[in-house]
Every structure is written in C-alpha cells, then in structure tokens.
N, C-alpha and C positions, 0 to 999 in steps of 0.2 A: 192683889190690891190695886185698884184703879185710883190713884191719888195723884193730885198735882201739887206743884210745889207751893202754890198759894194757900193750900190747906194743911201743910205740915205743921204740926204744933211745936212751939218753942222747946228747944232741947232735944228734939227728936232728930234722929239722922235717917237718911234714905239714899239709895243709889239712882242716878238719873237713868231712866229706860229710854227716853226719847226727848228730842228737842223739836218742838213744832214752830209755828210761825212762818212767815213768807219773806223771801228776799233778804232786805237789809236787816230787818228785825232778827231773823234766824241767824244770819252771819255774825251780827253783833253778840248774841247770846253765846254762840260758839267760841268767838274771839275772847270773851270774858272768862272762858275756861268752863263754862257749863256744858260739857260734853258728855255723851252716853258713857256709863260705867263709873263716873266720877260721884264720890260720896259727898253729900252736902248735909249741913246741919242748920237749922234756923237758931240764930243767937238771940235776936230781939225783934220786936215788932215796934214800930213808931207809935207815940202815944194816939195818934188819930187812926192807926191801923195800916197805914201806908207811908213809906215802903217798908220792906223787911231787911234784916241784916243777916246774911249768910256766912258760914265758915266752910271754906273748901280749899283743897290744895295748899294749906297752910296760910291762907290770907282771908281777909274779910271782904265782903262784897255786898253792896246795897242794891237792892232790886225792887222796882215797882211791882205791885201786886198784878197789874194788867199783864206784865211781861212774864211773871212767875206762873201764869195760867197756862202757858205755852209749853211748860217743862212737866213731863210725865215721870213719876217715880215708881220704884219697886223697893221692897223691904230689903234691908241690909241683913245678911246672914249673921246669926251669933247675936 
C-alpha cells in the first residue's frame, strides 16, 4: 500500500512508515509525535477539506494537508 496521510479516509487507521520533508518541517513533524511505527487515525476533516484532525498516542492533532503529504503509511495488522 503506497498511501500518504492526506489520502487516509476518516475513521481509518494506519501505521506511519516514513516521515519525509526537509529540515525544520521534518523536525516539526517528528516533534509532534508523527514518528515511524506510530498508529494514526483520521478523526475529522475540516469543512473546506483542510486541515485534518488525527488521533495518535492518546491525543488529537490537527495537521495541514500539505504537511500530511510528507507522511507515508502502511496498513495496520488485524
């Protein structure tokens, strides 16, 4: 499955396979807890389609679609 976080449907979960981006952007994503092997779920999408609300590590995180495109996902087992 070659899926990025911006394409994950609402209510679906997946595991982060890789975090892309360069420099400060990549560091910011990692600092927010978006690290490889973390399971994320899309909770909501804003009315205009951007940003998206995620659930990960027991908290909610809002992320712009442009940033979500840098996160590659893999299917969650089970």
